[in-house]
C-alpha positions, -999 to +999 in steps of 0.1 A: -001-002-004+010+031-012+008+063+014-006+102-012+003+125-002-010+159-023+008+186-021+006+219-038+047+230-048+036+267-069+012+275-029+013+306-023+004+307+010+029+296+035+006+285+061-001+253+031+034+251+026+046+246+064+013+221+066+032+205+035+065+201+052+056+189+085+036+159+071+063+155+041+088+152+070+071+137+092+072+105+066+107+112+055+114+111+096+097+079+103+105+061+069+075+052+056+073+055+019+046+081+003+044+097-023+043+136-034+008+134-059+015+173-072-020+195-073-007+224-092+014+215-120-007+177-129-044+185-138-052+146-131-040+150-095-061+179-086-089+166-105-083+127-080-076+148-051-110+169-052-130+141-064-121+118-040-120+138-007-150+127+017-178+153+011-180+156+054-144+169+048-144+192+023-147+228+033-177+251+026-167+257-012-162+230-020-122+227-028-103+210+000-069+224+003-027+206+004-021+188+024-048+154+017-036+119+028-044+089+010-039+052+013-036+042-022-078+053-028-088+053+012-093+092+017-070+090+056-075+134+060-063+162+063-035+182+084-060+185+103-068+149+110-029+141+104-018+166+133-042+145+158-034+114+147+008+120+155-004+137+186-018+111+203+005+085+187-020+069+160-004+078+129+006+042+116-034+035+120-043+069+107-029+056+079-042+020+072-005+010+083+003-014+105+024-003+133+062-013+136+072-032+160+080-011+197+064+023+184+041+040+217+010+026+189+021-013+185+024-013+225-016+003+229-025-024+200-015-048+224-030-033+251-062-029+235-058-067+220-047-078+255-084-061+269-103-074+237-099-102+244-102-103+286-135-086+280-145-117+255-136-140+285-161-126+307-199-143+306-219-117+313-224-101+274-241-070+290-203-064+306-186-067+270-216-045+251-203-018+279-170-020+270-166-015+231-188+013+238-166+026+266-138+023+237-161+038+204-167+079+205-204+085+201-214+095+172-221+132+186-179+132+201-175+122+168-189+148+150-177+167+174-140+159+171-149+168+127-164+206+135-129+211+163-106+193+134-121+215+099-099+228+080-091+263+081-093+282+046-071+311+036-091+335+051-091+326+085-051+317+086-044+348+067-071+366+095-048+342+130-013+350+112-029+393+114-041+392+152-005+382+157+016+402+141-012+427+157-003+416+194+031+417+188+027+454+174+008+460+207+038+445+229+058+465+213+044+497+221+037+488+256+074+486+264+085+516+242+058+527+265+080+519+295+105+530+284+095+564+277+081+563+314+112+557+326+132+582+310+113+608+321+105+598+357+149+597+355+149+635+343+125+643+370+147+631+393+173+649+379+158+683+377+139+680+415+179+669+424+194+701+407+162+726+421+177+714+454 
């Protein structure tokens, strides 16, 4: 199975470039085989990606932004889904791959297997159903998680960058004002000393 990462090699958005680099860098660092599929230079790649991203994962304008990740024909997710899976140490299951032995994810998988074996050994059918429901999120929880992981469009990214810049300027202004106040206090002290 080949992981396909759809990217735009000539994207003008620095946010998209950073996300693409993070996905590609992670896959390379973990020696996960993948192919980069350029949607900027290949219309067939762009068309295939847009047609195969599930409807619920498409943004409001209907055009999914890169990076988008597939395992052959199976959709894995976008950057936000990838990032969440990476943070939760479930990246191999996210990609539809078996985790290599010795990884945190394979340890979790082993622990889950043991828990399931223990649950099957119980005679009480109700206890087994309770264990399974505790392990899988409800539909409401899943929908909430998907909404939180919804991709940001370029305008939202630009707005966030603008807010960050505005906060930095405010902090610089506050620092300058404090320096001026200190200088004024020093001058006033010097004048008072001269007068007395």
